[in-house]
N, C-alpha and C positions, 0 to 999 in steps of 0.2 A: 504494500499500500504506500503510494507516494503522491504527495502534492506539490513537492518542489525538491530541488537538489539537497536542501537541509532540513526538510520536513518529511520524514517517512517512518514506516513501521515495518519491522522485520521479525518474523517468528523463527525461533530456532527450536529443534528437538535434537538432542545429542546425548550419546552415551559416554563420551569422554570429553575432557577439557580441551584437547587439541582442536576438536571440532567446533567447540563452543568458544569462538573468538569473533569479534564484531568491530564495528567501527567505533572510534573514539571521537567524542565530540563534547562540546560545552554543556549540552543538555541531552541526557540519555535517561530513558525510563526502562528499568529492568524489572520484569515480572515473573516471579516463580509461582506457579500453581502446584499444589501438592508438594510443598518444598521439603516436607520431611523425608521424602524419597530422592532428594537431590544431594548427591555426594559432595564432599568438601572440595575436590579439584574444580568442579564446576562453579561452586560459589566464588572460588579464588579467581577463575578466569573472568567471571562477571564482574568482579571487583576491579579487575584490570581494564575494563571497558568503562567504568564509572569514574572518569578522571577529572571531569569539569565540575565547576561549582554548582551547576544546575542539575546535577545528576541525581536521580531518585530511584529507589528501589522498593518494590512491593513484593513481599514474600507471604503467601497465602497458604493455610494448611489447617487441617485438624491436628491439634498438638498431641499426637498419640504416642510418639517414639522419643523418649529422653536420651537415646543413644544416637539420635540423628545429629546431623551438622546443623540443622535448623535450631535445635534446642540449644546447642552451644553458641550459636550466633545470638539468640535471644538473650541467653545468660550473660553474654559479654557486655550488654548495655549499649551496643551501637545502634540498635533499633528501637524505634518507638512502637510499642506493642498495643494493639487493640484486641481486647477479648470479646468474642460475641457468643453468647449463650442461646442455644435454641429455646431455652425457657422464657426468653425475653422476646421471642419472635411475635409480630403482630398477629399471626395466625393462632398462637396459643392463647393470647389475651382475649382474642375474639371468641374462640371456641369456649373458653372457661366462662365467659359472660353469656353463652348460649347463642352466640351469633355465628354466621357462616365465616369461614376463613376467607380473608381478603386476597390471599395469594394461593389458590388451589393447588398449584404445583410444588409447593414448599412443604415445610415441616408441619405435621399435624399433631393435635392432641392425643390421637390414638397412637401415633408413632412414639410420642414421649412416654405415654403409659406403658407401651410395650417394652421400651428400653428400661423403664423403672423396674418393671418386672424381671427382665432378663439380666440387666447389668447392675443391679442395686440389691442391697439388703435393707429391709425395713427396720428401723430402730425405734426404741421408745423415746419420747421427747426428753426425758431426764438423762438419756445415754447419748443424745445427739451431740456431735462435735462441731466445731466451727466449720469444717470442710463438708459437713452433711447438708442435705437439701430438704427443704420443707416444700412439699407439693401435694395439692395446689397450695399457693401461698395462703398462710392464715388458717390451714386446715388442721394443724397440729400433727400431721403425718410427716415423718421424717425418714429419710433414705441416706444410706452410706453408699455413695458411688464407687463402683469399680473403675478400673483404669480406661475401660472403653467408654463408659458414660462421661467420665471426666473430660476426655478428649473429644469425643464426638458429639456429645450433647452440651456440656458446659463450656467447652472451648478453652479448657485449661490443661496444662501438663499433668499427667497423672502422678499421684503422690506414691502410688506403688507400681511395680513392674508387672507387666502382663505376661512377659516371656523372659524374665531374668531372675537371677538368684537374689540379687539385692535391688531393692527400689532406689530411685534417685534420692528419696527422702532419707531412707535408712543409710545410704552411703554418706550423704552430708552429715548426718548426726554422728 
């Protein structure tokens, strides 16, 4: 896509950093989608393209893997991080109020309830920890999210590993 010699968009798909090289310019926007699956050499190659003062980088993911380079980059503090929880989606608020979902192709209340059942343990209010979730809000029902719920629903890095001997939280402690 090009509207002028200095105004264009290029999409790359690459399995190695040597193939992920590009133009260098004062303004470059680098977008990584599903960035937890992108290995360190590609991040480093992209950093080599972002040399100008107007360069921006957008890394999008479900934060599911604390062994990923995306996690390391977020922990470095070099990125401004926005966390988006599916529980705050307009569809969830509408459906909890008995209204139709305004975005039919997006997350639904049924999907959230299925994930609560499959990926969480219900806990009593007295045993609820700060990382537990009350759902629906104000219901007095609390759930202890598993790692999949944390990453795919709450949009936060898991406090425990799903395929590791040590969780990131345990390792840090």
